N, C-alpha and C positions, 0 to 999 in steps of 0.2 A: 304510797306510790302504787302498790298493787291493790286491786279492789279488795281482795281477801285480807291483805295486811292492814289496810285502812279500817275496814270493818272491825277487825279483831283489836286494833290499837284503840279505837273508840271505846270498845268494851273495857280495855285496860284502864282508860281514864275514868270510866264509870265506877270501876272497882275502888277508886280512891275518892269518890264523891263528886266527881266533875261531870256535868252533863255534856257529853261529847257526841258528835255525829260527824259522818263524812260529808264532804261537799256534794252537791247535786251532780248528777252525770253531766259532764261537759257537753256544750253544744255550740251553735253558731254565736250566741250571745257571749259565750266565754271568749271566743277569739276576737269579737268586736271590742269588748271592754279591754282585753289584754293588749290588743293592738293600739287602742286609743291612748293608753297611758305609757307606752313604751316607744323607743326611738327607732327600732328596727335592728339594732345591734344585739339585742337580747336573744337568747336561744328559746326554742319552742316551749320547754318546760316552764320557763319564767312566765311566758305569756299565758299558758294554761292555768297555772296555779294562781297568778294574779287575777286573771279574768274570773275564775271560780270564786275567789274571795270577794271580789267586787260585786258579783251577782248576789251573794249573800247580803252584802251591805246595802244593796238597793232594794231588797225585798221588803214588802209592806210589813210594818211591825218590828223591824230590826231595831234593837236597842244597843247602841255602842257601849254603854256602861255595863252591859251584862254579856259582852262578847269578847272572845279571844281567838286569834288565829294561830294555829300550830304550824310553824315554819322553821324547822331545824336549819343549822348552817354548818359549814365546813371550811377548812383551809385548803391550800393547794391551788393548782392552776385553774380549776373549774370555776365558771361564773356563778355556780351555786352559792358561793360565799356572799354574793351580792343580792340574793333573792330577798332575804329578810330586811336588809336596810332599804332596798327599793320599795318593798311593800310598806314599810313604816313611813317612808317619805311621801308616798302617794296617798296613804290614809290621812296623813297630816294635811296634805294639800286639799283634800276633800272635806276637811272639817271633822274627821273621824279620829281625833286625838285620843278619845277615851277607849278606843278599841285596843286591847293588848295584843302584842305579837310575842308569843312564847317561842323562844329561839335557842334551844340548847345546841351545843356544838360538839362535833366529833373530836375536837382537840382533847377533851377530858372524858371521852367515852360517853357523852351525853348525860353526865352526872349532875349538871347544873339545873336541876328541876325542883329545887326548894326542899321543904321538910319531908315531902313524900318521895324524894328521889329514889331511895333504896327500894322501897316497896313497888313503886311504879316501874322501875327498870326491870325488876324481877318479873313482874306480871306482864309488862310490855314485851319482854323477850319471849316469854311463853306464847303470848298472843301472836307475835310475828312468826314464830315457828309453826303455830297452828295454821296460820294463813298460808304459809309455804306448803305445809302438808296437804291442805285441802286443794290448793292450786295444782299441786303435782298429781293428786288423784284425778282432778278434773281433766288435765291434759293427757293422762295416760288412758283415760276411759272414753272421752268424747269422740275421738276419731273412729272408734269401733262401734259406737252405739247403733242399734237397729232402728230406733224411733227418735227422730230429731227432737231435741229439747229435753229428753229424759235426764241426761247428765247435768245440764244446767239447773234443772229443778232440784236435783239431789244436792248440788253445790249450794244453792241458796238455802235450802232447808238446813244443811249442815252448818253453814255460816251462822244462821240464827241460833241453833242449838248450842254450838260451841261458844258463841258470843255470850250467851246466858251463863254458861259455866265460868267464863273468864271474869265477868263483871260482878259475880256474887261477892258480897261484902261480909266482913266479920267472920271469915273462915281462915284457919291457919294455912300457911303457905303449902305445907305438905298435903293437906286434904284437898286444897284447891287444885294442886297439880294432878292428883289422882282423879278428881272430877273432870278436869279438862281432857286427860288421857282417855278416860272412859267414854266421854262424848265423842272424841276423835275415833275411837274404835267402832262405836255405833255408826259414825259417818262412813268409815271404811267399809263396813258391811253393806251400807246402802249403795255405795259405789259398786261393790262387787255384784250386787243384785241387778244392776242396770242391764237389760237385755242387750247383748253385744255379740259381734262376730269377730273373734280374734284370729280367724284364719286369713283375714284380708291383709295383704302385704302393705306395710306403710314405711315410708322413708323416715329415718330418725334424724331430725334437724335440730342442732344445737342453736340456742339463741342467747347471744351475749350483747354487750353494748352499754350505752349510757343507762343508768339504772331507772330513771323516771320514764324515759321514752320506751324502753323495752317492756316495762311493767304496766304502763298506762295505755289501755286499748284505744282510747280516743286519740292520743298523740301518735300512735303508730298505725292508725287507720285499720284496726282489727287485723293486724298482720297474721296473728296466730290462726284465726279462723280461716283466713285465705290460704294459709299453708295446709291446713287440714282439708280444705275444699279440694285441693289438688293432690291429695294423697300423702300428706306428711303428718308426722307426730312430732310435737315440739318438746324439746328438753330445755326449759326456761331457767336461766340463772336466777336464783331467788334473792330475797331480801336478807336472809341470814348470812349469805356470803359477804355482803357489805358490812354488816355488824362485826363479823369476825375480823375483817380487814381493818376497820377503825380501831378495834381493840389492839391488833398487832401494831398499828401505827402509834397508838398511845404509848405502848411499852417501848417502841424503838425511839420515840422522841424523848422519853424519860431517860433512856440510856445515853442518848447523845448529850443530854444536859448533865450527865454525871450523877443521875439519881437512880442508878440500878439497885442500890440498897437504900431505899427510902420508904416512908409510909405510903407515899403515892403509888410506888411500884407494888408494894405489898397489897394495897387495896385493889389495884388492877388485876393482880394475879388471883386474889381471892374471888373477885367477881367473875373472872374467866372460869375458875374452877366450878362455881355454882351454875354458871350458864351452860357449861359442858354437861354437867350432871342433868340439868333440865332437858337439854337437847337429847341426850341418850334415852331418858325416860319417855320422851314424846315420840321418838323415832322407833323405839324397840318394837311396837306392834306392827310396824310396816316393813319389816325386813323382807318378807316374801313379796309384798306388793311392789317394792322398789328395787328388787333384785336386778342388778345391771344398770339401774338408774341412780345408784348411790352418789350422794354428794361427797366431796373430799372430806376426810375426817379432820384435817387441819388445813387452815388457809395457807400455811407455809408451803404446802404441796403445790398449790396454784402459783404462788409467787416464784417458787424454784423452777417450775416448768417454763415460765415466761422469761426468766432472768436472762438467757442468752439473747433475747430479742429486745426486751425492755427491762433493764435492771430496776428492781423495785426501790432501790435506795436513791435513784435519781428521778425516775418517772413516778408519778403519783396518781391515785384515783382509779377510775374504771379502766383506763387503758392497760394497766398491768394485769388487772383481773381478767379482762376480755381476752388478752393474748394467752395468758396462762390457762384459762378455762377452755379456750379453743383446743389447745393441745390435749388437755384432759378429756375433752369430748371426743377428739379423734381416737384416743387410746381406748375409749369405751365403745368404739365402733360406730360413731355418728357418720351419717352419709353426707353431711354438709353443715356449714356454720354460717349463720346469718348474724351480722352485727347491726343492731338498731341504734341509730344515733340522731340527735338533732342536727339540722343543717348548720354548718360552721362550728360544730363542737370539736374542741381540741382533742378530746379523747378519741373520737371517731377518725379524725384526720390523721393522727399519729398511728393509730392501729391500721388504717388503710395503707399506710406506707410500709408497714411491717408484714401484713398478711401475705403478699406474694411470696416472700422468702419462707414464711412459715408453711405455706401450702406446698412449696417445692420440697421442703424438708420432711414433709409428712404425706408422701405418696400422692401428692397433687389433690388433696381433698379440697373441694370447692369452698371458698370463703368469700363472702360479699358483704359490703357495707351498704345498708339502705338508710338514706338520709330523709328526715322529715322536717318540714317547716310550716305545716298547717295548711298548705295548698293541696288541692287534689292532684294526684299523679296516677299514672297507669300502673298501680302497684300489682294488681292481679296478673297482668302480663309479665312483669318483671319476675314475680315469684314463680310463675309457671315455667319460665325459661330457666330459672335457677334450679328448680326441682328436676328438670330434665338433666341438667349437669350432674346433680346429685345421683340421679338414677344411673347415669353412665358410669360415675365413679363407683357406685355400689357393685357393679358387675366385675370390677377389677381390683377392688380394695383388698389390702392385706390384713387389716384389722377386723375380725368378725364382730358383729354387733353383740354386746354383752347382754342387752335386754332381750328377754323372751316373754312373749305374751302368755297370759293364763290359758 
């Protein structure tokens, strides 16, 4: 979903002997193919992912018998649960029955990945964390750079080097983790060395919303760069947040089924324990860099903050995370919250109904949903107007910004 996360996850696949790569950067052909094989009722992420896969399938030399498309699935109210079945249906219609669709589900914490499931989940989790760390370093550095492009170049170099550490084979898990952390530390030092002016005042804008659209630059029309252009720094909700949420939902569902004391629950708790240890090891070197920008230690904190507005036992998916994270970002001193959602997305629509009350209860912090459907819009103008609201709020807000620039 995020560029860094996809790159790192491809390296995790390579670590178990699978030749993996990310899809090509989305373009007009993506939307053409995605629109040709959908009815119009699908959301933008469905069109983008479908179009990108079909672009691969139409490329010269493509061999269906040696290809698989990775498209996870999930339950709940989101149409995401239909992405993989629709992809499979369209591939069959086009005579591409030999192409596999690898589709693990969030219902079991994405454990249905075959004989390498345990190893891949451990490495894949570290990969996603590494992607989140590098993205966070990018977004806290780029708004202040003196030479345009310096931060992006460091970001790409860091992705390459960390990817090599992740995909190394035949190395014990403990040693591999140390290698990944060491490479992340070297990346941190490269970001610190980027010539920058941290005396420039920037608005801290929290970004929540539907996970694909907020993390995929093509789908949201490079909204983050536009925010940076008009004087903002973005705090982007990351991929790790979603993983912890699916783990929490897995345990809750087991409890509802009367399996609180079962081998399945024990397995889920053991996995969570090791995932937490890995997360702590990866984040430890970045305490100073992310001071004031720390993510919640436990996903329960987000769910509890949003509970008065959207009870997590009734509402599901990104909507409960977006509402809870908005409150968390307010408490961290954010100057405004932007929700990025596909047009007609249930998560965005429900949140939009809740945000006015949430804003009223939290000093009037500006919160706005930006919808995307793949058509051009006057996004720059809308963002500029929103940042002016954020600037006015900043002058009177009661919560000081926890983040301090180097």
